[in-house]
Biopython code that builds the backbone (N, CA, C, O; Angstrom):
import numpy as np
from Bio.PDB.StructureBuilder import StructureBuilder

atoms = [
    (1, "UNK", "N", (0.850, -1.179, 0.000)),
    (1, "UNK", "CA", (0.000, 0.000, 0.000)),
    (1, "UNK", "C", (0.896, 1.243, 0.000)),
    (1, "UNK", "O", (1.884, 1.288, 0.733)),
    (2, "UNK", "N", (0.567, 2.234, -0.801)),
    (2, "UNK", "CA", (1.366, 3.457, -0.877)),
    (2, "UNK", "C", (1.140, 4.335, 0.362)),
    (2, "UNK", "O", (0.202, 4.127, 1.132)),
    (3, "UNK", "N", (2.022, 5.313, 0.525)),
    (3, "UNK", "CA", (1.879, 6.251, 1.641)),
    (3, "UNK", "C", (0.524, 6.946, 1.597)),
    (3, "UNK", "O", (-0.169, 7.040, 2.610)),
    (4, "UNK", "N", (0.159, 7.426, 0.428)),
    (4, "UNK", "CA", (-1.104, 8.155, 0.290)),
    (4, "UNK", "C", (-2.301, 7.265, 0.599)),
    (4, "UNK", "O", (-3.258, 7.713, 1.231)),
    (5, "UNK", "N", (-2.258, 6.015, 0.164)),
    (5, "UNK", "CA", (-3.358, 5.085, 0.455)),
    (5, "UNK", "C", (-3.470, 4.833, 1.952)),
    (5, "UNK", "O", (-4.575, 4.766, 2.491)),
    (6, "UNK", "N", (-2.334, 4.692, 2.623)),
    (6, "UNK", "CA", (-2.350, 4.461, 4.069)),
    (6, "UNK", "C", (-2.858, 5.698, 4.801)),
    (6, "UNK", "O", (-3.659, 5.586, 5.729)),
    (7, "UNK", "N", (-2.395, 6.877, 4.389)),
    (7, "UNK", "CA", (-2.900, 8.119, 4.993)),
    (7, "UNK", "C", (-4.400, 8.262, 4.762)),
    (7, "UNK", "O", (-5.134, 8.652, 5.670)),
    (8, "UNK", "N", (-4.860, 7.946, 3.547)),
    (8, "UNK", "CA", (-6.289, 8.021, 3.225)),
    (8, "UNK", "C", (-7.105, 7.072, 4.083)),
    (8, "UNK", "O", (-8.192, 7.418, 4.546)),
    (9, "UNK", "N", (-6.577, 5.873, 4.293)),
    (9, "UNK", "CA", (-7.276, 4.897, 5.132)),
    (9, "UNK", "C", (-7.463, 5.429, 6.544)),
    (9, "UNK", "O", (-8.536, 5.294, 7.131)),
    (10, "UNK", "N", (-6.414, 6.034, 7.085)),
    (10, "UNK", "CA", (-6.510, 6.598, 8.438)),
    (10, "UNK", "C", (-7.564, 7.705, 8.480)),
    (10, "UNK", "O", (-8.423, 7.718, 9.362)),
    (11, "UNK", "N", (-7.495, 8.621, 7.534)),
    (11, "UNK", "CA", (-8.441, 9.750, 7.508)),
    (11, "UNK", "C", (-9.881, 9.256, 7.346)),
    (11, "UNK", "O", (-10.797, 9.797, 7.965)),
    (12, "UNK", "N", (-10.078, 8.238, 6.521)),
    (12, "UNK", "CA", (-11.430, 7.718, 6.299)),
    (12, "UNK", "C", (-11.968, 6.978, 7.521)),
    (12, "UNK", "O", (-13.165, 7.046, 7.800)),
    (13, "UNK", "N", (-11.117, 6.280, 8.247)),
    (13, "UNK", "CA", (-11.576, 5.458, 9.372)),
    (13, "UNK", "C", (-11.701, 6.219, 10.689)),
    (13, "UNK", "O", (-12.361, 5.747, 11.616)),
    (14, "UNK", "N", (-11.080, 7.377, 10.780)),
    (14, "UNK", "CA", (-11.098, 8.127, 12.042)),
    (14, "UNK", "C", (-12.055, 9.308, 11.900)),
    (14, "UNK", "O", (-11.815, 10.240, 11.133)),
    (15, "UNK", "N", (-13.137, 9.242, 12.655)),
    (15, "UNK", "CA", (-14.154, 10.290, 12.615)),
    (15, "UNK", "C", (-13.546, 11.624, 13.038)),
    (15, "UNK", "O", (-12.801, 11.700, 14.015)),
    (16, "UNK", "N", (-13.879, 12.679, 12.283)),
    (16, "UNK", "CA", (-13.412, 14.021, 12.614)),
    (16, "UNK", "C", (-12.042, 14.359, 12.063)),
    (16, "UNK", "O", (-11.523, 15.439, 12.343)),
    (17, "UNK", "N", (-11.436, 13.459, 11.282)),
    (17, "UNK", "CA", (-10.113, 13.744, 10.707)),
    (17, "UNK", "C", (-10.200, 14.875, 9.703)),
    (17, "UNK", "O", (-11.128, 14.942, 8.897)),
    (18, "UNK", "N", (-9.225, 15.756, 9.762)),
    (18, "UNK", "CA", (-9.120, 16.844, 8.794)),
    (18, "UNK", "C", (-7.978, 16.615, 7.820)),
    (18, "UNK", "O", (-8.087, 16.939, 6.637)),
    (19, "UNK", "N", (-6.875, 16.052, 8.323)),
    (19, "UNK", "CA", (-5.708, 15.842, 7.463)),
    (19, "UNK", "C", (-4.752, 14.860, 8.126)),
    (19, "UNK", "O", (-4.735, 14.704, 9.347)),
    (20, "UNK", "N", (-3.961, 14.205, 7.291)),
    (20, "UNK", "CA", (-2.868, 13.358, 7.751)),
    (20, "UNK", "C", (-1.672, 13.653, 6.856)),
    (20, "UNK", "O", (-1.802, 13.710, 5.633)),
    (21, "UNK", "N", (-0.515, 13.839, 7.468)),
    (21, "UNK", "CA", (0.678, 14.258, 6.734)),
    (21, "UNK", "C", (1.892, 13.498, 7.249)),
    (21, "UNK", "O", (2.055, 13.316, 8.456)),
    (22, "UNK", "N", (2.736, 13.060, 6.334)),
    (22, "UNK", "CA", (4.049, 12.544, 6.722)),
    (22, "UNK", "C", (5.036, 13.671, 6.472)),
    (22, "UNK", "O", (5.090, 14.241, 5.382)),
    (23, "UNK", "N", (5.811, 13.982, 7.497)),
    (23, "UNK", "CA", (6.722, 15.127, 7.447)),
    (23, "UNK", "C", (8.155, 14.704, 7.743)),
    (23, "UNK", "O", (8.408, 13.763, 8.495)),
    (24, "UNK", "N", (9.082, 15.429, 7.129)),
    (24, "UNK", "CA", (10.484, 15.333, 7.513)),
    (24, "UNK", "C", (10.716, 16.318, 8.655)),
    (24, "UNK", "O", (9.988, 17.303, 8.781)),
    (25, "UNK", "N", (11.707, 16.063, 9.471)),
    (25, "UNK", "CA", (11.923, 16.922, 10.642)),
    (25, "UNK", "C", (12.288, 18.354, 10.260)),
    (25, "UNK", "O", (12.195, 19.252, 11.097)),
    (26, "UNK", "N", (12.701, 18.586, 9.009)),
    (26, "UNK", "CA", (12.999, 19.944, 8.563)),
    (26, "UNK", "C", (11.750, 20.686, 8.101)),
    (26, "UNK", "O", (11.834, 21.825, 7.641)),
    (27, "UNK", "N", (10.581, 20.034, 8.225)),
    (27, "UNK", "CA", (9.320, 20.683, 7.907)),
    (27, "UNK", "C", (8.832, 20.465, 6.483)),
    (27, "UNK", "O", (7.833, 21.057, 6.076)),
    (28, "UNK", "N", (9.513, 19.635, 5.731)),
    (28, "UNK", "CA", (9.102, 19.364, 4.355)),
    (28, "UNK", "C", (8.117, 18.201, 4.354)),
    (28, "UNK", "O", (8.435, 17.120, 4.849)),
    (29, "UNK", "N", (6.905, 18.418, 3.790)),
    (29, "UNK", "CA", (5.937, 17.323, 3.730)),
    (29, "UNK", "C", (6.355, 16.283, 2.688)),
    (29, "UNK", "O", (6.772, 16.632, 1.583)),
    (30, "UNK", "N", (6.239, 15.011, 3.049)),
    (30, "UNK", "CA", (6.556, 13.902, 2.145)),
    (30, "UNK", "C", (5.299, 13.517, 1.359)),
    (30, "UNK", "O", (5.344, 13.324, 0.145)),
    (31, "UNK", "N", (4.190, 13.413, 2.072)),
    (31, "UNK", "CA", (2.903, 13.121, 1.439)),
    (31, "UNK", "C", (1.805, 13.554, 2.399)),
    (31, "UNK", "O", (2.024, 13.643, 3.608)),
    (32, "UNK", "N", (0.635, 13.821, 1.859)),
    (32, "UNK", "CA", (-0.470, 14.290, 2.701)),
    (32, "UNK", "C", (-1.808, 13.955, 2.075)),
    (32, "UNK", "O", (-1.935, 13.788, 0.862)),
    (33, "UNK", "N", (-2.807, 13.860, 2.950)),
    (33, "UNK", "CA", (-4.199, 13.730, 2.543)),
    (33, "UNK", "C", (-4.966, 14.759, 3.359)),
    (33, "UNK", "O", (-4.944, 14.733, 4.590)),
    (34, "UNK", "N", (-5.637, 15.658, 2.669)),
    (34, "UNK", "CA", (-6.374, 16.735, 3.328)),
    (34, "UNK", "C", (-7.851, 16.584, 3.006)),
    (34, "UNK", "O", (-8.240, 16.463, 1.844)),
    (35, "UNK", "N", (-8.669, 16.593, 4.053)),
    (35, "UNK", "CA", (-10.109, 16.504, 3.883)),
    (35, "UNK", "C", (-10.723, 17.888, 4.028)),
    (35, "UNK", "O", (-11.497, 18.331, 3.179)),
    (36, "UNK", "N", (-10.366, 18.569, 5.122)),
    (36, "UNK", "CA", (-10.994, 19.855, 5.402)),
    (36, "UNK", "C", (-10.127, 20.639, 6.379)),
    (36, "UNK", "O", (-10.093, 20.324, 7.568)),
    (37, "UNK", "N", (-9.437, 21.642, 5.894)),
    (37, "UNK", "CA", (-8.622, 22.476, 6.782)),
    (37, "UNK", "C", (-9.181, 23.898, 6.853)),
    (37, "UNK", "O", (-8.446, 24.834, 7.169)),
    (38, "UNK", "N", (-10.466, 24.067, 6.564)),
    (38, "UNK", "CA", (-11.151, 25.367, 6.569)),
    (38, "UNK", "C", (-10.409, 26.463, 7.340)),
    (38, "UNK", "O", (-10.443, 26.511, 8.569)),
    (39, "UNK", "N", (-9.750, 27.326, 6.598)),
    (39, "UNK", "CA", (-9.118, 28.491, 7.202)),
    (39, "UNK", "C", (-7.826, 28.222, 7.940)),
    (39, "UNK", "O", (-7.218, 29.162, 8.453)),
    (40, "UNK", "N", (-7.385, 26.989, 8.016)),
    (40, "UNK", "CA", (-6.136, 26.672, 8.697)),
    (40, "UNK", "C", (-5.044, 26.387, 7.670)),
    (40, "UNK", "O", (-5.285, 25.724, 6.661)),
    (41, "UNK", "N", (-3.855, 26.891, 7.936)),
    (41, "UNK", "CA", (-2.710, 26.665, 7.065)),
    (41, "UNK", "C", (-2.010, 25.389, 7.534)),
    (41, "UNK", "O", (-1.280, 25.401, 8.525)),
    (42, "UNK", "N", (-2.239, 24.301, 6.820)),
    (42, "UNK", "CA", (-1.695, 23.001, 7.210)),
    (42, "UNK", "C", (-0.172, 23.019, 7.254)),
    (42, "UNK", "O", (0.429, 22.461, 8.172)),
    (43, "UNK", "N", (0.453, 23.654, 6.270)),
    (43, "UNK", "CA", (1.916, 23.678, 6.248)),
    (43, "UNK", "C", (2.462, 24.436, 7.457)),
    (43, "UNK", "O", (3.410, 23.977, 8.093)),
    (44, "UNK", "N", (1.889, 25.568, 7.775)),
    (44, "UNK", "CA", (2.333, 26.328, 8.941)),
    (44, "UNK", "C", (2.123, 25.520, 10.218)),
    (44, "UNK", "O", (3.006, 25.463, 11.074)),
    (45, "UNK", "N", (0.962, 24.900, 10.344)),
    (45, "UNK", "CA", (0.662, 24.082, 11.525)),
    (45, "UNK", "C", (1.711, 22.980, 11.697)),
    (45, "UNK", "O", (2.255, 22.810, 12.788)),
    (46, "UNK", "N", (1.995, 22.237, 10.633)),
    (46, "UNK", "CA", (2.918, 21.109, 10.749)),
    (46, "UNK", "C", (4.354, 21.569, 10.965)),
    (46, "UNK", "O", (5.092, 20.926, 11.711)),
    (47, "UNK", "N", (4.766, 22.654, 10.338)),
    (47, "UNK", "CA", (6.127, 23.163, 10.539)),
    (47, "UNK", "C", (6.309, 23.633, 11.979)),
    (47, "UNK", "O", (7.333, 23.346, 12.600)),
    (48, "UNK", "N", (5.334, 24.346, 12.509)),
    (48, "UNK", "CA", (5.440, 24.829, 13.883)),
    (48, "UNK", "C", (5.440, 23.671, 14.883)),
    (48, "UNK", "O", (6.202, 23.684, 15.850)),
    (49, "UNK", "N", (4.592, 22.679, 14.651)),
    (49, "UNK", "CA", (4.570, 21.539, 15.561)),
    (49, "UNK", "C", (5.806, 20.662, 15.395)),
    (49, "UNK", "O", (6.173, 19.948, 16.328)),
    (50, "UNK", "N", (6.455, 20.695, 14.237)),
    (50, "UNK", "CA", (7.729, 19.988, 14.063)),
    (50, "UNK", "C", (8.771, 20.578, 15.012)),
    (50, "UNK", "O", (9.588, 19.850, 15.576)),
    (51, "UNK", "N", (8.737, 21.892, 15.184)),
    (51, "UNK", "CA", (9.644, 22.562, 16.120)),
    (51, "UNK", "C", (9.347, 22.142, 17.553)),
    (51, "UNK", "O", (10.262, 21.892, 18.337)),
    (52, "UNK", "N", (8.067, 22.065, 17.890)),
    (52, "UNK", "CA", (7.671, 21.620, 19.230)),
    (52, "UNK", "C", (8.153, 20.185, 19.459)),
    (52, "UNK", "O", (8.668, 19.867, 20.532)),
    (53, "UNK", "N", (7.990, 19.327, 18.464)),
    (53, "UNK", "CA", (8.420, 17.939, 18.578)),
    (53, "UNK", "C", (9.927, 17.856, 18.817)),
    (53, "UNK", "O", (10.374, 17.057, 19.641)),
    (54, "UNK", "N", (10.713, 18.662, 18.117)),
    (54, "UNK", "CA", (12.168, 18.687, 18.326)),
    (54, "UNK", "C", (12.497, 19.048, 19.773)),
    (54, "UNK", "O", (13.355, 18.421, 20.395)),
    (55, "UNK", "N", (11.810, 20.062, 20.305)),
    (55, "UNK", "CA", (12.048, 20.481, 21.689)),
    (55, "UNK", "C", (11.691, 19.370, 22.678)),
    (55, "UNK", "O", (12.424, 19.129, 23.637)),
    (56, "UNK", "N", (10.576, 18.704, 22.445)),
    (56, "UNK", "CA", (10.157, 17.613, 23.326)),
    (56, "UNK", "C", (11.166, 16.465, 23.252)),
    (56, "UNK", "O", (11.525, 15.890, 24.280)),
    (57, "UNK", "N", (11.622, 16.131, 22.049)),
    (57, "UNK", "CA", (12.618, 15.064, 21.887)),
    (57, "UNK", "C", (13.891, 15.388, 22.658)),
    (57, "UNK", "O", (14.454, 14.529, 23.337)),
    (58, "UNK", "N", (14.338, 16.635, 22.547)),
    (58, "UNK", "CA", (15.545, 17.070, 23.259)),
    (58, "UNK", "C", (15.368, 16.930, 24.774)),
    (58, "UNK", "O", (16.272, 16.469, 25.470)),
    (59, "UNK", "N", (14.218, 17.325, 25.268)),
    (59, "UNK", "CA", (13.937, 17.234, 26.705)),
    (59, "UNK", "C", (13.922, 15.784, 27.164)),
    (59, "UNK", "O", (14.488, 15.456, 28.206)),
    (60, "UNK", "N", (13.278, 14.915, 26.393)),
    (60, "UNK", "CA", (13.206, 13.499, 26.753)),
    (60, "UNK", "C", (14.596, 12.869, 26.746)),
    (60, "UNK", "O", (14.905, 12.046, 27.607)),
    (61, "UNK", "N", (15.435, 13.246, 25.783)),
    (61, "UNK", "CA", (16.812, 12.745, 25.755)),
    (61, "UNK", "C", (17.580, 13.222, 26.971)),
    (61, "UNK", "O", (18.328, 12.451, 27.571)),
    (62, "UNK", "N", (17.407, 14.481, 27.343)),
    (62, "UNK", "CA", (18.074, 15.053, 28.507)),
    (62, "UNK", "C", (17.679, 14.318, 29.791)),
    (62, "UNK", "O", (18.518, 14.069, 30.657)),
    (63, "UNK", "N", (16.402, 13.978, 29.901)),
    (63, "UNK", "CA", (15.900, 13.286, 31.088)),
    (63, "UNK", "C", (16.224, 11.793, 31.096)),
    (63, "UNK", "O", (16.120, 11.132, 32.130)),
    (64, "UNK", "N", (16.618, 11.268, 29.931)),
    (64, "UNK", "CA", (16.963, 9.851, 29.789)),
    (64, "UNK", "C", (15.814, 8.940, 30.233)),
    (64, "UNK", "O", (15.990, 8.047, 31.062)),
    (65, "UNK", "N", (14.624, 9.196, 29.652)),
    (65, "UNK", "CA", (13.439, 8.398, 29.975)),
    (65, "UNK", "C", (12.919, 7.622, 28.771)),
    (65, "UNK", "O", (11.739, 7.277, 28.708)),
    (66, "UNK", "N", (13.808, 7.349, 27.812)),
    (66, "UNK", "CA", (13.414, 6.597, 26.628)),
    (66, "UNK", "C", (13.367, 7.494, 25.408)),
    (66, "UNK", "O", (13.895, 8.606, 25.416)),
    (67, "UNK", "N", (12.735, 7.004, 24.370)),
    (67, "UNK", "CA", (12.630, 7.773, 23.128)),
    (67, "UNK", "C", (11.215, 8.316, 22.969)),
    (67, "UNK", "O", (10.248, 7.728, 23.452)),
    (68, "UNK", "N", (11.116, 9.435, 22.291)),
    (68, "UNK", "CA", (9.812, 10.035, 22.012)),
    (68, "UNK", "C", (9.060, 9.150, 21.027)),
    (68, "UNK", "O", (9.606, 8.753, 19.997)),
    (69, "UNK", "N", (7.823, 8.846, 21.344)),
    (69, "UNK", "CA", (6.986, 8.043, 20.463)),
    (69, "UNK", "C", (5.846, 8.862, 19.874)),
    (69, "UNK", "O", (5.554, 8.765, 18.682)),
    (70, "UNK", "N", (5.198, 9.674, 20.719)),
    (70, "UNK", "CA", (3.993, 10.375, 20.286)),
    (70, "UNK", "C", (3.831, 11.651, 21.083)),
    (70, "UNK", "O", (4.215, 11.739, 22.249)),
    (71, "UNK", "N", (3.249, 12.640, 20.420)),
    (71, "UNK", "CA", (2.925, 13.898, 21.059)),
    (71, "UNK", "C", (1.504, 14.261, 20.654)),
    (71, "UNK", "O", (1.173, 14.248, 19.469)),
    (72, "UNK", "N", (0.669, 14.583, 21.625)),
    (72, "UNK", "CA", (-0.720, 14.955, 21.341)),
    (72, "UNK", "C", (-0.947, 16.366, 21.874)),
    (72, "UNK", "O", (-0.704, 16.650, 23.047)),
    (73, "UNK", "N", (-1.413, 17.233, 20.999)),
    (73, "UNK", "CA", (-1.647, 18.628, 21.363)),
    (73, "UNK", "C", (-3.134, 18.906, 21.216)),
    (73, "UNK", "O", (-3.729, 18.635, 20.173)),
    (74, "UNK", "N", (-3.725, 19.450, 22.272)),
    (74, "UNK", "CA", (-5.143, 19.779, 22.276)),
    (74, "UNK", "C", (-5.293, 21.286, 22.339)),
    (74, "UNK", "O", (-4.743, 21.941, 23.224)),
    (75, "UNK", "N", (-6.048, 21.831, 21.385)),
    (75, "UNK", "CA", (-6.356, 23.259, 21.418)),
    (75, "UNK", "C", (-7.873, 23.406, 21.468)),
    (75, "UNK", "O", (-8.595, 22.411, 21.526)),
    (76, "UNK", "N", (-8.344, 24.618, 21.445)),
    (76, "UNK", "CA", (-9.783, 24.859, 21.507)),
    (76, "UNK", "C", (-10.555, 24.259, 20.348)),
    (76, "UNK", "O", (-11.728, 23.917, 20.498)),
    (77, "UNK", "N", (-9.912, 24.125, 19.186)),
    (77, "UNK", "CA", (-10.604, 23.637, 17.998)),
    (77, "UNK", "C", (-10.101, 22.296, 17.491)),
    (77, "UNK", "O", (-10.824, 21.596, 16.782)),
    (78, "UNK", "N", (-8.881, 21.925, 17.838)),
    (78, "UNK", "CA", (-8.252, 20.758, 17.212)),
    (78, "UNK", "C", (-7.550, 19.836, 18.196)),
    (78, "UNK", "O", (-7.156, 20.229, 19.294)),
    (79, "UNK", "N", (-7.414, 18.593, 17.752)),
    (79, "UNK", "CA", (-6.433, 17.662, 18.297)),
    (79, "UNK", "C", (-5.378, 17.509, 17.208)),
    (79, "UNK", "O", (-5.717, 17.378, 16.032)),
    (80, "UNK", "N", (-4.123, 17.525, 17.583)),
    (80, "UNK", "CA", (-3.040, 17.255, 16.645)),
    (80, "UNK", "C", (-2.186, 16.174, 17.276)),
    (80, "UNK", "O", (-1.651, 16.347, 18.371)),
    (81, "UNK", "N", (-2.064, 15.050, 16.571)),
    (81, "UNK", "CA", (-1.270, 13.928, 17.064)),
    (81, "UNK", "C", (-0.066, 13.772, 16.153)),
    (81, "UNK", "O", (-0.204, 13.661, 14.935)),
    (82, "UNK", "N", (1.129, 13.763, 16.760)),
    (82, "UNK", "CA", (2.372, 13.552, 16.028)),
    (82, "UNK", "C", (2.952, 12.225, 16.486)),
    (82, "UNK", "O", (3.151, 12.008, 17.681)),
    (83, "UNK", "N", (3.222, 11.347, 15.547)),
    (83, "UNK", "CA", (3.785, 10.018, 15.854)),
    (83, "UNK", "C", (5.142, 9.918, 15.156)),
    (83, "UNK", "O", (5.235, 10.088, 13.940)),
    (84, "UNK", "N", (6.180, 9.646, 15.926)),
    (84, "UNK", "CA", (7.546, 9.564, 15.405)),
    (84, "UNK", "C", (7.727, 8.257, 14.639)),
    (84, "UNK", "O", (7.377, 7.181, 15.125)),
    (85, "UNK", "N", (8.283, 8.374, 13.426)),
    (85, "UNK", "CA", (8.584, 7.202, 12.606)),
    (85, "UNK", "C", (10.075, 6.875, 12.642)),
    (85, "UNK", "O", (10.462, 5.706, 12.655)),
    (86, "UNK", "N", (10.910, 7.917, 12.658)),
    (86, "UNK", "CA", (12.367, 7.756, 12.712)),
    (86, "UNK", "C", (12.947, 9.066, 13.236)),
    (86, "UNK", "O", (12.204, 9.976, 13.603)),
    (87, "UNK", "N", (14.274, 9.160, 13.271)),
    (87, "UNK", "CA", (14.897, 10.410, 13.709)),
    (87, "UNK", "C", (14.515, 11.586, 12.822)),
    (87, "UNK", "O", (14.483, 12.729, 13.278)),
    (88, "UNK", "N", (14.228, 11.307, 11.564)),
    (88, "UNK", "CA", (13.975, 12.367, 10.603)),
    (88, "UNK", "C", (12.535, 12.463, 10.110)),
    (88, "UNK", "O", (12.198, 13.410, 9.400)),
    (89, "UNK", "N", (11.678, 11.508, 10.468)),
    (89, "UNK", "CA", (10.323, 11.472, 9.919)),
    (89, "UNK", "C", (9.267, 11.297, 11.011)),
    (89, "UNK", "O", (9.495, 10.632, 12.021)),
    (90, "UNK", "N", (8.116, 11.908, 10.780)),
    (90, "UNK", "CA", (6.979, 11.719, 11.679)),
    (90, "UNK", "C", (5.696, 11.886, 10.890)),
    (90, "UNK", "O", (5.692, 12.440, 9.790)),
    (91, "UNK", "N", (4.610, 11.400, 11.464)),
    (91, "UNK", "CA", (3.298, 11.521, 10.841)),
    (91, "UNK", "C", (2.420, 12.372, 11.749)),
    (91, "UNK", "O", (2.492, 12.276, 12.974)),
    (92, "UNK", "N", (1.596, 13.201, 11.130)),
    (92, "UNK", "CA", (0.704, 14.117, 11.853)),
    (92, "UNK", "C", (-0.731, 13.815, 11.451)),
    (92, "UNK", "O", (-1.043, 13.679, 10.268)),
    (93, "UNK", "N", (-1.595, 13.712, 12.448)),
    (93, "UNK", "CA", (-3.029, 13.569, 12.215)),
    (93, "UNK", "C", (-3.718, 14.762, 12.868)),
    (93, "UNK", "O", (-3.531, 15.022, 14.056)),
    (94, "UNK", "N", (-4.512, 15.480, 12.087)),
    (94, "UNK", "CA", (-5.251, 16.649, 12.580)),
    (94, "UNK", "C", (-6.725, 16.279, 12.630)),
    (94, "UNK", "O", (-7.298, 15.818, 11.643)),
    (95, "UNK", "N", (-7.338, 16.490, 13.814)),
    (95, "UNK", "CA", (-8.745, 16.145, 14.002)),
    (95, "UNK", "C", (-9.505, 17.315, 14.610)),
    (95, "UNK", "O", (-8.935, 18.153, 15.310)),
    (96, "UNK", "N", (-10.800, 17.355, 14.329)),
    (96, "UNK", "CA", (-11.689, 18.278, 15.034)),
    (96, "UNK", "C", (-11.732, 17.878, 16.504)),
    (96, "UNK", "O", (-11.420, 16.738, 16.848)),
    (97, "UNK", "N", (-12.114, 18.808, 17.367)),
    (97, "UNK", "CA", (-12.214, 18.502, 18.791)),
    (97, "UNK", "C", (-13.278, 17.450, 19.081)),
    (97, "UNK", "O", (-13.196, 16.769, 20.103)),
    (98, "UNK", "N", (-14.270, 17.298, 18.214)),
    (98, "UNK", "CA", (-15.265, 16.253, 18.430)),
    (98, "UNK", "C", (-14.905, 14.969, 17.686)),
    (98, "UNK", "O", (-15.712, 14.042, 17.609)),
    (99, "UNK", "N", (-13.684, 14.920, 17.136)),
    (99, "UNK", "CA", (-13.211, 13.727, 16.444)),
    (99, "UNK", "C", (-12.833, 12.629, 17.421)),
    (99, "UNK", "O", (-12.788, 12.851, 18.631)),
    (100, "UNK", "N", (-12.564, 11.458, 16.897)),
    (100, "UNK", "CA", (-12.247, 10.293, 17.714)),
    (100, "UNK", "C", (-10.739, 10.215, 17.948)),
    (100, "UNK", "O", (-10.026, 9.529, 17.216)),
    (101, "UNK", "N", (-10.263, 10.916, 18.965)),
    (101, "UNK", "CA", (-8.838, 10.993, 19.282)),
    (101, "UNK", "C", (-8.243, 9.615, 19.578)),
    (101, "UNK", "O", (-7.161, 9.289, 19.090)),
    (102, "UNK", "N", (-8.934, 8.820, 20.363)),
    (102, "UNK", "CA", (-8.428, 7.489, 20.715)),
    (102, "UNK", "C", (-8.214, 6.620, 19.490)),
    (102, "UNK", "O", (-7.185, 5.955, 19.368)),
    (103, "UNK", "N", (-9.172, 6.621, 18.592)),
    (103, "UNK", "CA", (-9.037, 5.819, 17.375)),
    (103, "UNK", "C", (-7.935, 6.381, 16.484)),
    (103, "UNK", "O", (-7.209, 5.623, 15.842)),
    (104, "UNK", "N", (-7.807, 7.695, 16.442)),
    (104, "UNK", "CA", (-6.738, 8.311, 15.661)),
    (104, "UNK", "C", (-5.368, 7.896, 16.158)),
    (104, "UNK", "O", (-4.498, 7.537, 15.365)),
    (105, "UNK", "N", (-5.171, 7.941, 17.464)),
    (105, "UNK", "CA", (-3.894, 7.517, 18.052)),
    (105, "UNK", "C", (-3.642, 6.046, 17.761)),
    (105, "UNK", "O", (-2.521, 5.657, 17.435)),
    (106, "UNK", "N", (-4.684, 5.228, 17.877)),
    (106, "UNK", "CA", (-4.565, 3.793, 17.608)),
    (106, "UNK", "C", (-4.174, 3.543, 16.150)),
    (106, "UNK", "O", (-3.271, 2.753, 15.878)),
    (107, "UNK", "N", (-4.847, 4.209, 15.219)),
    (107, "UNK", "CA", (-4.562, 3.991, 13.800)),
    (107, "UNK", "C", (-3.142, 4.414, 13.438)),
    (107, "UNK", "O", (-2.480, 3.739, 12.650)),
    (108, "UNK", "N", (-2.667, 5.519, 14.003)),
    (108, "UNK", "CA", (-1.285, 5.924, 13.737)),
    (108, "UNK", "C", (-0.301, 4.877, 14.249)),
    (108, "UNK", "O", (0.646, 4.510, 13.552)),
    (109, "UNK", "N", (-0.529, 4.405, 15.461)),
    (109, "UNK", "CA", (0.354, 3.376, 16.032)),
    (109, "UNK", "C", (0.301, 2.106, 15.186)),
    (109, "UNK", "O", (1.331, 1.479, 14.938)),
    (110, "UNK", "N", (-0.882, 1.732, 14.751)),
    (110, "UNK", "CA", (-1.077, 0.522, 13.954)),
    (110, "UNK", "C", (-0.377, 0.619, 12.592)),
    (110, "UNK", "O", (0.191, -0.364, 12.115)),
    (111, "UNK", "N", (-0.416, 1.785, 11.976)),
    (111, "UNK", "CA", (0.113, 1.959, 10.619)),
    (111, "UNK", "C", (1.571, 2.415, 10.581)),
    (111, "UNK", "O", (2.139, 2.553, 9.498)),
    (112, "UNK", "N", (2.182, 2.649, 11.728)),
    (112, "UNK", "CA", (3.578, 3.107, 11.772)),
    (112, "UNK", "C", (4.514, 2.205, 10.982)),
    (112, "UNK", "O", (5.344, 2.689, 10.212)),
    (113, "UNK", "N", (4.385, 0.905, 11.169)),
    (113, "UNK", "CA", (5.282, -0.029, 10.489)),
    (113, "UNK", "C", (5.095, 0.033, 8.970)),
    (113, "UNK", "O", (6.066, -0.084, 8.222)),
    (114, "UNK", "N", (3.871, 0.215, 8.521)),
    (114, "UNK", "CA", (3.612, 0.367, 7.089)),
    (114, "UNK", "C", (4.340, 1.591, 6.530)),
    (114, "UNK", "O", (4.956, 1.526, 5.466)),
    (115, "UNK", "N", (4.261, 2.700, 7.255)),
    (115, "UNK", "CA", (4.965, 3.911, 6.823)),
    (115, "UNK", "C", (6.473, 3.690, 6.793)),
    (115, "UNK", "O", (7.143, 4.076, 5.835)),
    (116, "UNK", "N", (6.999, 3.073, 7.834)),
    (116, "UNK", "CA", (8.443, 2.844, 7.928)),
    (116, "UNK", "C", (8.913, 1.957, 6.786)),
    (116, "UNK", "O", (9.933, 2.243, 6.159)),
    (117, "UNK", "N", (8.190, 0.895, 6.512)),
    (117, "UNK", "CA", (8.575, -0.006, 5.419)),
    (117, "UNK", "C", (8.556, 0.706, 4.074)),
    (117, "UNK", "O", (9.418, 0.455, 3.232)),
    (118, "UNK", "N", (7.604, 1.573, 3.865)),
    (118, "UNK", "CA", (7.497, 2.299, 2.601)),
    (118, "UNK", "C", (8.585, 3.358, 2.464)),
    (118, "UNK", "O", (9.066, 3.615, 1.360)),
    (119, "UNK", "N", (8.974, 3.970, 3.577)),
    (119, "UNK", "CA", (9.907, 5.096, 3.536)),
    (119, "UNK", "C", (11.374, 4.714, 3.670)),
    (119, "UNK", "O", (12.242, 5.359, 3.082)),
    (120, "UNK", "N", (11.652, 3.677, 4.434)),
    (120, "UNK", "CA", (13.065, 3.371, 4.726)),
    (120, "UNK", "C", (13.581, 2.155, 3.999)),
    (120, "UNK", "O", (14.747, 1.791, 4.156)),
]
sb = StructureBuilder()
sb.init_structure("model")
sb.init_model(0)
sb.init_chain("A")
sb.init_seg("    ")
for serial, (resi, resn, name, xyz) in enumerate(atoms, 1):
    if name == "N":
        sb.init_residue(resn, " ", resi, " ")
    sb.init_atom(name, np.array(xyz, "f"), 0.0, 1.0, " ", f" {name:<3s}", serial, name[0])
structure = sb.get_structure()
């Protein structure tokens, strides 16, 4: 299954999904599926959260409590879940606040190996 097909499957199966993106740590999108980003700049959102992910990774390394696996950010309108695929790659799922966050996190964890096999 291609990256886009896997991203599409996640977006279709998770209620409230707006977009799913595979990103490089430098902020360059590898592939994406967008359903509805009404008024939101997906590229800006993912680039800014890539910076947050770098900071969290650095903190976790400093504390020596393992490796970063996932970061979930909740705002007034959105859930944003970032799942680490490698040192240089991660996947982002953007959901409405009434979306199914638990299923979104599960689907990202479930499909991680598919992404890794396709990318590496």
